[in-house]
ZARONU-789912 format. One record per residue (C-alpha): x, z, y. Coordinates in pm, whole numbers, plus 32768, in hexadecimal, padded with zeros to 4 digits. Layout:
(pt (X Z Y)) ...
END
This chain:
(pt (8000 8000 8000)) (pt (8081 7FA6 8156)) (pt (80A8 80EC 8216)) (pt (80B6 80A7 8389)) (pt (802F 81BF 8461)) (pt (7F6C 8137 8587)) (pt (7F03 822C 8695)) (pt (7DFC 81C5 878F)) (pt (7D95 8294 88BB)) (pt (7C25 8243 88E2)) (pt (7BB7 826F 8A4B)) (pt (7A5C 822C 8ACA)) (pt (79D7 81B8 8C1B)) (pt (78BF 825B 8CDC)) (pt (796A 8318 8DF3)) (pt (7A34 8201 8E92)) (pt (79FF 81A9 8FFE)) (pt (7941 8077 906E)) (pt (77E3 7FF0 9051)) (pt (7831 7F25 8F1A)) (pt (78AF 8057 8E5C)) (pt (7783 8121 8ECC)) (pt (769B 8012 8E4D)) (pt (7753 8009 8D02)) (pt (772E 8181 8CDC)) (pt (75B3 815C 8CF4)) (pt (759D 8067 8BD3)) (pt (750C 810D 8A9D)) (pt (75CC 80F5 8958)) (pt (74E9 8057 8854)) (pt (74E9 8066 86DB)) (pt (743F 7F95 85CE)) (pt (730C 8017 851E)) (pt (72A0 7F88 83D0)) (pt (7145 7FE6 8356)) (pt (711B 80AA 8214)) (pt (702D 7F99 81A2)) (pt (714C 7EA0 81B5)) (pt (7254 7F8C 8128)) (pt (71B2 80B8 807B)) (pt (726B 8200 804A)) (pt (7299 825E 7EDE)) (pt (72ED 83C6 7E82)) (pt (739D 83E3 7D33)) (pt (741C 8504 7C5F)) (pt (7570 84A6 7BD3)) (pt (75E8 855D 7A99)) (pt (773E 8600 7AAA)) (pt (783F 8638 7997)) (pt (77E3 87AA 7978)) (pt (7670 8772 7949)) (pt (7605 87A7 7AB2)) (pt (7578 86AC 7BAA)) (pt (75E6 8629 7CFD)) (pt (74E1 85A1 7DEE)) (pt (7513 8454 7E9E)) (pt (7442 8384 7F8D)) (pt (7473 8209 7F81)) (pt (740B 80E1 8059)) (pt (7455 7F79 7FF5)) (pt (745C 7E40 80CC)) (pt (735D 7D36 8068)) (pt (73D7 7C30 7F73)) (pt (749C 7C1E 7E32)) (pt (75F6 7C66 7EB8)) (pt (76FB 7CAE 7E4B)) (pt (7720 7DBC 7F55)) (pt (782E 7EB1 7FB4)) (pt (77C0 801D 7FB5)) (pt (780A 812C 80B7)) (pt (77E2 8295 8040)) (pt (77B9 83AB 8142)) (pt (780D 851B 8101)) (pt (7781 8618 81F6)) (pt (7830 8747 8289)) (pt (7803 88BD 8248)) (pt (783E 8982 8109)) (pt (76CD 897B 80AC)) (pt (75F8 8877 7FFD)) (pt (7503 879F 80C0)) (pt (7394 876A 8076)) (pt (7325 8611 8005)) (pt (7264 85D1 8147)) (pt (73A0 860E 8214)) (pt (7461 851A 813B)) (pt (7354 8415 8176)) (pt (7360 845A 82EB)) (pt (74D8 8425 82F7)) (pt (74A8 82C2 8272)) (pt (73CA 827B 83A0)) (pt (749D 8320 84AE)) (pt (7587 826B 859D)) (pt (76A0 8228 84A7)) (pt (75D7 8208 8368)) (pt (74F4 8102 8402)) (pt (7621 803E 8483)) (pt (76C2 8030 832A)) (pt (757C 7FB7 8290)) (pt (7548 7EAD 839C)) (pt (76B1 7E3E 836A)) (pt (7666 7DF1 81FD)) (pt (76D2 7F21 8133)) (pt (7611 7FD9 8028)) (pt (760A 812B 80D4)) (pt (761A 8271 8012)) (pt (7607 83DA 8087)) (pt (7662 84E2 7F88)) (pt (765B 8659 7F75)) (pt (7716 8747 7E91)) (pt (7716 88AA 7E13)) (pt (7753 89C3 7F09)) (pt (78B4 8A3E 7F47)) (pt (7848 8B77 8003)) (pt (78A4 8C5F 7EE1)) (pt (79F3 8BB7 7EA4)) (pt (7A6D 8AB7 7FA7)) (pt (7B63 8A25 7EAB)) (pt (7A78 89F7 7D84)) (pt (7A8A 88A1 7CDC)) (pt (790F 889A 7CB0)) (pt (78D6 87D1 7DED)) (pt (79EE 86DF 7D94)) (pt (7961 86A8 7C37)) (pt (780D 865C 7CD0)) (pt (78A9 855A 7DB7)) (pt (796B 84B7 7C9C)) (pt (781F 848C 7BE5)) (pt (778B 83F1 7D20)) (pt (78A5 82F1 7D3B)) (pt (787A 8295 7BCC)) (pt (7703 826A 7C00)) (pt (7729 8195 7D3A)) (pt (7816 80A7 7C88)) (pt (7703 806B 7B87)) (pt (75ED 8023 7C80)) (pt (756D 7EC0 7C43)) (pt (75FD 7DC4 7D3A)) (pt (770C 7EB4 7DB4)) (pt (786C 7E2F 7D86)) (pt (791B 7F56 7CD9)) (pt (7A64 7EE4 7D70)) (pt (79D4 7EFC 7ED1)) (pt (7978 8069 7EFD)) (pt (79E9 8126 8033)) (pt (79A7 8289 80A7)) (pt (7997 834F 81E7)) (pt (794D 84BA 8232)) (pt (7944 85C5 833D)) (pt (79F2 8716 8339)) (pt (79CA 87AA 81DB)) (pt (794E 8658 8163)) (pt (7A83 85BA 81FA)) (pt (7B5C 86A5 8130)) (pt (7AA4 863E 7FF4)) (pt (7AD3 84CE 804B)) (pt (7C4B 8509 805E)) (pt (7C42 85BB 7F0D)) (pt (7B83 8499 7E74)) (pt (7C85 83A2 7EF6)) (pt (7D75 8442 7E00)) (pt (7C7E 8473 7CE3)) (pt (7BD2 8321 7CC1)) (pt (7BF0 81B4 7D27)) (pt (7B6A 8162 7E83)) (pt (7BAF 8042 7F72)) (pt (7BE8 811D 80A4)) (pt (7B74 826A 8133)) (pt (7B32 82F8 828C)) (pt (7B39 846C 82D8)) (pt (7AA7 84DC 8425)) (pt (7B43 8626 8490)) (pt (7B74 8686 8323)) (pt (7B71 87F9 82D2)) (pt (7CCA 87E9 8239)) (pt (7CD5 8963 8221)) (pt (7C23 890C 80DA)) (pt (7CFF 87E8 806C)) (pt (7E3D 88B3 80A6)) (pt (7DB5 89EE 8004)) (pt (7DE0 8AB7 8144)) (pt (7C72 8B1F 813D)) (pt (7C58 8BE1 7FF8)) (pt (7B8D 8D13 7F94)) (pt (7CBD 8DEA 7FD9)) (pt (7D28 8D67 812F)) (pt (7BEE 8D9E 8202)) (pt (7BB8 8EF6 816C)) (pt (7A64 8F94 8144)) (pt (795E 8F39 8047)) (pt (7894 8DFD 8009)) (pt (77D0 8D45 8079)) (pt (78E3 8CA2 8148)) (pt (789B 8BB3 8264)) (pt (795E 8AD4 834F)) (pt (797A 8BFA 843E)) (pt (7A2E 8CC1 832F)) (pt (7B58 8BD9 8352)) (pt (7B87 8BF0 84CB)) (pt (7CAA 8CE4 84AE)) (pt (7D5F 8BF4 83C5)) (pt (7D1D 8AC9 84A7)) (pt (7DA9 8B83 85D4)) (pt (7EFD 8BB0 852C)) (pt (7F0E 8ACE 83F8)) (pt (8085 8AD7 83CF)) (pt (807A 8C4F 8398)) (pt (7FAE 8C0F 825C)) (pt (805C 8AD2 81E8)) (pt (8137 8B60 80D6)) (pt (8233 8A98 800A)) (pt (8139 8AA1 7EEA)) (pt (8028 8A08 7FC2)) (pt (811A 8907 804B)) (pt (816F 8897 7EEA)) (pt (7FFC 888E 7E90)) (pt (7FB4 87BB 7FC3)) (pt (80D3 86CA 7F8D)) (pt (8077 869A 7E1F)) (pt (7F11 8641 7E81)) (pt (7F83 8557 7F95)) (pt (806D 84A6 7EA2)) (pt (7F3F 844D 7DC9)) (pt (7E85 839C 7EE5)) (pt (7E7D 822A 7E94)) (pt (7DA7 8186 7F9F)) (pt (7DC0 8155 811A)) (pt (7D5E 8285 81E8)) (pt (7CCF 828E 8349)) (pt (7CBF 83DD 8400)) (pt (7BD2 83EE 852B)) (pt (7BDB 8522 8606)) (pt (7B63 85A7 8751)) (pt (7C0C 86A0 8835)) (pt (7B20 87CA 8837)) (pt (7B07 886B 86DF)) (pt (7C0B 8963 8665)) (pt (7C2C 88B2 8514)) (pt (7D02 87B5 85CC)) (pt (7E12 88BD 85E9)) (pt (7E2E 88C1 846E)) (pt (7E28 8746 845E)) (pt (7F27 8717 8573)) (pt (8018 8827 8502)) (pt (7FFE 8811 8387)) (pt (7F31 86F7 82EF)) (pt (7F88 85C3 83BE)) (pt (8100 860F 83B1)) (pt (80EA 8638 8237)) (pt (8026 84F3 8211)) (pt (811C 843D 82F1)) (pt (8245 84C9 8233)) (pt (81A5 845C 80EC)) (pt (8165 82FE 817A)) (pt (7FF2 8319 812C)) (pt (7F5D 8302 8288)) (pt (7EEC 81A8 82F4)) (pt (7E39 81E4 843E)) (pt (7DEE 8303 852E)) (pt (7D07 82E6 865A)) (pt (7CC7 83EF 875F)) (pt (7B6F 83F1 8808)) (pt (7B92 84BB 894A)) (pt (7A60 8590 8989)) (pt (79ED 8579 8821)) (pt (7940 86AC 8795)) (pt (794C 8705 8626)) (pt (782C 8620 85BE)) (pt (7879 84F6 869F)) (pt (7889 8403 857A)) (pt (7712 8407 8549)) (pt (7665 84E7 8644)) (pt (7745 8501 8774)) (pt (774F 844B 88BE)) (pt (76BB 82F2 887C)) (pt (77EA 8239 8905)) (pt (78D6 8304 8829)) (pt (7800 82D4 86F6)) (pt (77EF 815E 8735)) (pt (7969 8151 875D)) (pt (799A 8216 861E)) (pt (78C1 8126 8558)) (pt (796F 7FF6 85EB)) (pt (7AC5 8083 858F)) (pt (7A57 80F7 8435)) (pt (79AA 7FAF 83E0)) (pt (7AD9 7EE5 8452)) (pt (7BBD 7FC6 8383)) (pt (7AEB 7FA2 8247)) (pt (7AD0 7E2A 8269)) (pt (7C4A 7E07 8250)) (pt (7C3F 7E7F 80E8)) (pt (7AED 7E1B 8057)) (pt (7AF7 7D01 7F51)) (pt (7981 7CCE 7F8B)) (pt (7942 7CB6 80FF)) (pt (77FC 7D39 8194)) (pt (770D 7C30 8218)) (pt (763C 7CAD 8340)) (pt (74C4 7CB9 8319)) (pt (73F6 7BAA 83BF)) (pt (739D 7C00 8525)) (pt (722A 7BDD 84D3)) (pt (7247 7D12 83F4)) (pt (72E1 7DEB 8503)) (pt (724F 7E9A 8632)) (pt (7340 7F18 873B)) (pt (72EB 8078 87B4)) (pt (73A0 8173 8895)) (pt (74B9 8210 87CB)) (pt (743D 8372 8803)) (pt (72E9 831D 876D)) (pt (72D1 838A 8600)) 
END
């Protein structure tokens, strides 16, 4: 894999002087909307290796394909309800991937609140990838993934556990990937939450032992697809990424692209400022297309309604 790290500083207009800039700032960011009659949402229970089930929501473009597939993994340590998975396929980013011609998938996984480092969630996601590759009209060689926060950490794990074309992690919670956020480090008793790891995120190097460094480097060495890291400049998880994870990925020659989105909050990839979310999709879609054997074919314009990006 060609490992060239490209860093883009994404800046956005809106506060520049002049009548033209002011007019531009007033233009609403739009997003495509595809009716559920045209592309229904299917909710499926996927069996896992240990006899459990992972829940996925799926939307397919019209036609016979073959199609590439884009799998989304949500943030937090907790599972998501099926209706929230369905909603994520119709939000700003999910609707853009569908309109661009991907089979879109949103998956949930078992809770990690009792043990942040349990493999249960990872096993669920491995079952999801296997299932998606078997969906009729999906090219199994053209599956990509993206995720936020805790989902982003899982996406990075999966890049070393299964075959994927490319992955994008938006502000990944790499306190999980690195093992920094364990039952022992936050202290206290479960259930653990994102807030339980704040102390670790404030000073990650104090917790990054030689054992955890070896664990992290071994996992990074197994990554075998291009990796795009998208991050904002507000959330404290970026301290872990900037001080520990990105340097380790760069040293291991496993980081393909990093983009900073100034002003981006922790959920900017799908529910943030409309202009940031649009930019994230454009960058992510362009990144995926570099590596997909089966290229997405955009839906016909007659099937799409353009609506304000903030409208869900």
